[in-house]
Backbone bond lengths (Angstrom), bond angles and torsions (degrees), N, CA, C in turn:
res aa  C-N    CA-C-N  psi(-1)  N-CA   C-N-CA  omega(-1)  CA-C   N-CA-C  phi
1 M - - - 1.431 - - 1.537 108.98 -
2 R 1.259 116.35 129.83 1.472 118.14 -176.98 1.521 109.22 -99.24
3 N 1.319 116.20 134.00 1.522 120.74 178.10 1.549 103.07 -120.28
4 V 1.354 112.20 102.13 1.465 118.49 178.96 1.519 115.59 -62.05
5 T 1.379 112.43 -38.07 1.446 118.37 -178.00 1.549 112.31 -61.59
6 N 1.317 112.64 -44.18 1.506 116.65 -177.91 1.555 111.54 -91.28
7 H 1.340 117.06 -0.13 1.437 122.09 -179.80 1.546 107.56 55.44
8 S 1.289 117.17 52.52 1.466 120.44 -179.63 1.570 110.58 -141.71
9 I 1.326 112.87 160.29 1.429 121.30 177.52 1.480 107.61 -127.05
10 H 1.333 120.08 129.61 1.470 127.36 177.76 1.446 110.88 -108.68
11 L 1.348 119.72 115.30 1.427 119.93 178.96 1.517 108.53 -105.17
12 S 1.341 119.72 134.22 1.464 125.37 -178.35 1.515 108.26 -134.70
13 Q 1.297 114.00 140.48 1.468 122.13 173.85 1.524 111.74 -113.67
14 D 1.335 120.03 23.73 1.412 126.24 -176.16 1.547 110.16 -55.31
15 K 1.301 117.29 -50.25 1.430 121.61 -173.40 1.575 111.04 -65.74
16 Y 1.358 114.55 -41.81 1.453 120.86 179.98 1.575 109.63 -67.20
17 L 1.354 115.04 -40.61 1.500 117.53 179.38 1.486 110.83 -66.69
18 T 1.326 118.41 -41.51 1.464 123.61 177.08 1.532 109.73 -56.39
19 Y 1.292 117.06 -44.64 1.416 123.59 178.26 1.553 111.16 -62.02
20 I 1.272 117.59 -45.89 1.447 123.48 178.34 1.490 112.26 -64.05
21 F 1.328 117.19 -42.42 1.513 121.83 177.86 1.490 109.24 -62.78
22 K 1.323 118.32 -43.94 1.459 120.21 179.75 1.566 110.98 -66.69
23 R 1.300 116.28 -40.08 1.465 120.52 -177.54 1.436 114.02 -65.39
24 F 1.349 121.10 -33.75 1.411 126.91 179.45 1.528 113.68 -101.91
25 G 1.310 119.16 11.34 1.421 123.09 178.53 1.470 116.59 63.26
26 M 1.374 112.37 39.45 1.493 117.50 -174.73 1.608 110.20 -115.13
27 M 1.294 116.55 22.05 1.454 117.41 -177.29 1.592 112.48 -67.55
28 D 1.280 113.70 -24.34 1.518 117.30 -179.12 1.572 113.00 -100.53
29 C 1.292 116.20 9.03 1.423 121.25 -177.28 1.584 108.85 -69.12
30 K 1.288 113.95 150.12 1.508 121.66 176.89 1.503 109.64 -100.01
31 F 1.245 119.10 128.27 1.438 123.47 -178.16 1.468 110.81 -84.31
32 V 1.381 115.28 131.98 1.469 117.71 177.39 1.518 105.25 -149.19
33 D 1.346 117.04 158.57 1.449 119.23 174.58 1.509 108.43 -73.69
34 T 1.335 111.12 132.15 1.479 115.61 -179.86 1.520 108.16 -134.24
35 H 1.350 116.34 46.80 1.421 117.30 179.55 1.538 109.17 -68.27
36 L 1.345 112.31 133.86 1.459 118.67 175.81 1.520 111.04 -87.52
37 P 1.277 115.78 145.59 1.466 119.01 177.74 1.553 109.21 -62.56
38 I 1.256 119.52 148.00 1.453 125.63 176.34 1.517 107.56 -58.40
39 G 1.322 115.74 130.68 1.519 120.11 179.26 1.512 112.20 81.59
40 Q 1.358 120.43 15.06 1.376 121.07 178.95 1.564 112.11 -55.37
41 K 1.338 120.47 128.04 1.419 123.89 178.10 1.517 110.41 -106.56
42 F 1.298 116.85 137.15 1.401 123.27 178.56 1.514 109.38 -104.09
43 T 1.298 117.65 138.78 1.493 119.15 179.98 1.476 112.23 -122.63
44 K 1.263 117.45 168.95 1.464 124.96 -179.92 1.499 109.19 -61.11
45 E 1.294 114.95 -35.15 1.536 119.00 -177.57 1.563 112.65 -64.98
46 M 1.303 116.11 -19.76 1.441 121.68 -179.40 1.500 111.33 -81.30
47 G 1.327 118.52 -10.71 1.442 124.84 -175.06 1.558 110.34 -85.55
48 P 1.301 113.72 -174.02 1.510 117.52 -179.35 1.487 111.62 -55.79
49 K 1.333 113.92 144.59 1.441 121.20 -179.36 1.504 119.87 -91.80
50 D 1.384 113.86 -25.86 1.439 118.08 177.19 1.527 111.49 -141.99
51 I 1.321 118.26 178.92 1.459 123.45 -175.94 1.526 109.65 -65.35
52 H 1.296 120.72 -28.77 1.540 122.59 178.75 1.531 106.23 -67.00
53 E 1.287 117.36 -46.14 1.482 119.60 -179.17 1.561 111.71 -63.36
54 V 1.319 113.84 -39.14 1.533 120.38 175.32 1.526 111.02 -57.24
55 D 1.353 113.05 -51.08 1.424 118.08 -179.43 1.514 114.87 -64.15
56 L 1.325 116.16 -35.51 1.426 119.43 175.99 1.517 110.92 -62.86
57 M 1.339 114.27 -46.00 1.486 118.81 -175.14 1.542 110.40 -64.22
58 K 1.335 116.83 -31.18 1.455 119.99 179.25 1.507 111.67 -67.29
59 T 1.278 119.54 -17.50 1.481 122.84 -178.46 1.517 111.39 -89.66
60 I 1.310 118.14 -10.37 1.487 123.20 -176.11 1.525 110.60 -107.63
61 P 1.359 118.07 119.37 1.471 118.28 -175.58 1.554 111.44 -83.37
62 Y 1.386 112.92 74.22 1.416 118.38 -176.07 1.544 114.78 -58.24
63 S 1.273 116.50 -45.13 1.497 120.02 -175.65 1.536 108.78 -68.26
64 E 1.285 118.29 -32.22 1.433 120.16 179.67 1.543 110.69 -72.19
65 A 1.348 116.10 -38.49 1.517 119.42 178.21 1.492 110.01 -68.91
66 V 1.364 118.17 -40.24 1.439 119.24 -179.55 1.572 110.18 -68.26
67 S 1.243 117.46 -37.25 1.513 121.21 177.98 1.515 108.49 -62.10
68 C 1.305 118.48 -42.70 1.456 120.57 178.99 1.462 110.92 -63.38
69 L 1.311 120.64 -45.23 1.383 124.12 179.88 1.549 113.24 -66.15
70 M 1.291 115.48 -37.75 1.481 121.38 178.20 1.525 109.23 -64.29
71 Y 1.344 116.60 -37.76 1.454 117.38 176.67 1.519 110.57 -57.71
72 V 1.331 116.35 -40.50 1.499 117.72 -179.47 1.534 108.57 -64.33
73 M 1.257 116.66 -40.93 1.525 118.72 -177.79 1.494 112.91 -67.41
74 T 1.322 117.36 -29.54 1.449 119.49 -175.11 1.541 113.06 -100.41
75 S 1.293 117.73 -25.38 1.495 117.29 -174.00 1.527 113.03 -67.96
76 V 1.247 119.94 -36.13 1.425 122.49 -179.64 1.509 111.42 -66.28
77 Q 1.300 116.13 -40.15 1.452 123.29 178.63 1.595 107.45 -65.10
78 I 1.306 118.94 -45.25 1.412 123.52 -178.74 1.561 110.08 -60.04
79 L 1.315 115.57 -38.87 1.523 119.38 -178.51 1.498 109.72 -56.69
80 F 1.294 117.09 -34.83 1.510 118.86 -174.39 1.573 109.96 -76.82
81 F 1.279 117.82 -25.09 1.426 119.60 -174.53 1.525 113.24 -98.16
82 Q 1.343 119.50 2.91 1.495 121.70 177.64 1.490 110.49 -82.94
């Protein structure tokens, strides 16, 4: 949103984020800081423990959800450099 009086531009991704949260069933999620330590290593032991957990994970489009959220993180920055 452009504010000519204040000589400012306000960028918001609220509508897109709401769409993404609804699409991936995250409307009731609780927001918290989840910063990973630099150099965080993931191991096989951190993954699903049994066949039921594996089957559950196959039904959730994790990579698609992460891609959508990464778009939000990078799109505003890209707008400033165009």
